[in-house]
N, C-alpha and C positions, 0 to 999 in steps of 0.2 A: 892215029896216036893212041897208045894204051891209056886207059883211065883207071886210076886207083882211088877208091873211096875209103875214107877214114871216118869212123864214127867217133865223135869227140864230145866229151862232157866235162872237160877240165879236171878229171880225176887223174890220179897217178897212172892208172891202167890206160886211160886214153892218151896221156902224154907219151907213154911208151909206144902205143900203137901209132901215134903221129910220127915219132922218131923212126920207126920201122917203115912206115909208109913213105916218108920223105927219102929214106935211104933207097928203097926200091925205085921210087919215081926218078931219083937222080941217076941211078945206075941204068935204068931202062929207058930214060928219056920220056917218061910218062907224065901225064897231067894228073895233078892231085885234086880231089874233090873232098873237102873237109865239111862234114855236116854235123849239126847238133839238132836234137829233137826235144821239144817241150810238149809234154803230154796234153796240157790243158787248152790247146788251141789259142785263140786270141784273148782268152780270159786270164792269161798268165799275169803275174805280178810284174809291174814295170821294172823294178830293180833286178829281178831275175833275168828278164829279157836283156837289160843293159849289160849284166855280167856275162851272159852268153855271147852277146855281140862283141864285147871286149876280148873274151877268150878266143873267139874265131878270128878276130883281127890279129891277135898275137900269133895264132897258128899260121895264118896267111903270111905274116911277116917272116916267120921262120922259113917257110917254103921259098918265098921270093929271095930272101937272103942267101938261100942255098942254090939259087938258080933254077928252081922248079916252078913251072906254071901251076897256078893254084886258083881255085875258086872256092868260096865259102858259102854255106847256106844254113840259115836258121829255119828249121821247119816247125811250124805250129799248125799242124793239120788235125790235131785232136787224136792222133794215133799214139800207140805205145812206141817207144824208141826203136825197138826191133822191127816193127811193122814199117816205120818210116824209112829205116835204113834199107830194108829189102825192096820196098816199092821205089825209092829214089834210085837205087842201084839199077833196077830194071828199066825205069824210065830214061835213065841217062847212059844206059849200056856200059856199066862198069865192068871192067875185066877182072878186077880183084877187089875184095872188101878186106880191110884190116880193122880189127876190132880188139879192144882191150878186154881182158877177162879179170874180173874182180874175184878175190877169194871169198867164197861164201860156203857155208856148210850145206850138206846134202838136204837137210830139212829146210833151210832157207831157200834153196833153189826150188824145192818141191812146193813150198807155200807161196813164194813170190815170183817164181819163174826166173828166167835168166835171159837178158837181152842177147848175149852172145850165143846162147843155146838156140834161141829162136832164129837168129840170123844164119847160123851154121846149118840148121835144118831146112830153112825156107828159101835161102838165096839161090838164084839161078847161076851164079858165077862162083869161082873158088873163094873161100874165106880163110884168112890167116888170123888165128887167134893169138894174141900176144899177152903173156902173163907178166 
């Protein structure tokens, strides 16, 4: 069965990526893996963890309501989100990564990096960037 991974952080960009990932999964009969990554590992604020868990449950519900097999994962490995997405995709043999792209200036990308840019450059499988 094909596996589609969606990087999810509850932003508008990730909501669009989720919608595209769901559409692909439904049409291809694929399994959807929705992941969120918190940088700080287990030291994260409890409220932030609860918010991400709630967001992931809502994403999972959208998938199951659409008839798509879905699993959700909240990663707190202490890695940057891009690193978590790439390593999780490799560990779970994802066939496609769908990630939202946030609008950011060239200077902002240069100073702060870009999760999508990292994933596109480092992933072992195809990456679909959704704007």
